[in-house]
C-alpha positions as CSV (number, residue, x, y, z in Angstrom):
1,X,70.5,99.4,54.1
2,X,72.5,98.2,51.1
3,X,73.6,100.3,48.1
4,X,75.8,99.6,45.2
5,X,79.4,100.8,45.0
6,X,82.2,100.8,42.4
7,X,84.8,100.0,45.0
8,X,86.0,96.4,45.2
9,X,88.2,96.5,48.4
10,X,86.7,96.5,51.8
11,X,88.1,98.0,55.0
12,X,86.6,97.9,58.4
13,X,87.8,100.9,60.5
14,X,87.4,101.4,64.2
15,X,86.9,105.1,64.9
16,X,88.2,104.5,68.4
17,X,91.4,102.7,67.3
18,X,94.8,104.4,67.8
19,X,96.5,102.5,65.0
20,X,95.5,100.9,61.8
21,X,97.2,97.9,60.2
22,X,97.5,96.5,56.7
23,X,99.7,93.7,55.3
24,X,99.7,95.2,51.8
25,X,102.7,97.3,50.9
26,X,100.8,98.9,48.0
27,X,98.4,100.5,50.5
28,X,101.1,102.9,51.8
29,X,101.8,106.4,50.5
30,X,105.3,106.1,51.7
31,X,107.1,103.8,54.2
32,X,109.4,104.4,57.0
33,X,111.1,101.1,57.8
34,X,112.1,100.5,61.4
35,X,111.8,98.3,64.5
36,X,108.4,99.3,65.9
37,X,108.2,96.3,68.3
38,X,105.3,94.0,69.0
39,X,101.7,95.3,69.2
40,X,98.6,93.6,70.7
41,X,95.4,94.0,68.8
42,X,91.9,93.5,70.1
43,X,92.3,89.8,69.2
44,X,95.4,89.8,71.4
45,X,96.8,86.7,69.8
46,X,98.9,86.5,67.8
47,X,101.0,89.6,68.6
48,X,102.0,91.5,65.5
49,X,105.6,92.7,64.8
50,X,105.5,96.1,63.1
51,X,108.3,96.8,60.6
52,X,107.1,100.0,59.0
53,X,105.1,103.2,59.7
54,X,103.4,105.3,57.1
55,X,100.3,107.1,55.9
56,X,97.5,105.4,54.1
57,X,95.0,107.4,52.0
58,X,91.6,105.7,51.4
59,X,89.2,107.0,48.9
60,X,85.7,105.9,49.9
61,X,82.0,106.6,49.7
62,X,79.8,108.1,52.3
63,X,76.2,107.0,51.9
64,X,73.4,109.1,53.4
65,X,70.4,106.7,53.7
66,X,68.0,109.5,54.5
67,X,68.8,111.5,51.4
68,X,69.8,108.4,49.4
69,X,72.9,110.3,48.3
70,X,76.6,109.2,48.0
71,X,79.7,111.4,48.2
72,X,83.3,110.4,47.6
73,X,86.0,111.5,50.0
74,X,89.5,110.7,51.0
75,X,90.5,109.7,54.6
76,X,94.1,109.9,55.9
77,X,95.1,107.2,58.3
């Protein structure tokens, strides 16, 4: 079921994932630069070399289709 939203960005999050990735420096709350080695994603190719670790806060909507209500919350990744 579709509903309108004032958010322009899209994220697809896997609730079973142990790590999340973004190429956009502006998404980070703070950054800890380092050598975090290569990681393999579900795609497995290409491998990704991780150079920073940080927290990302995402403000998003949660839509309840039964009640047709929307609430805004912030998730910490």
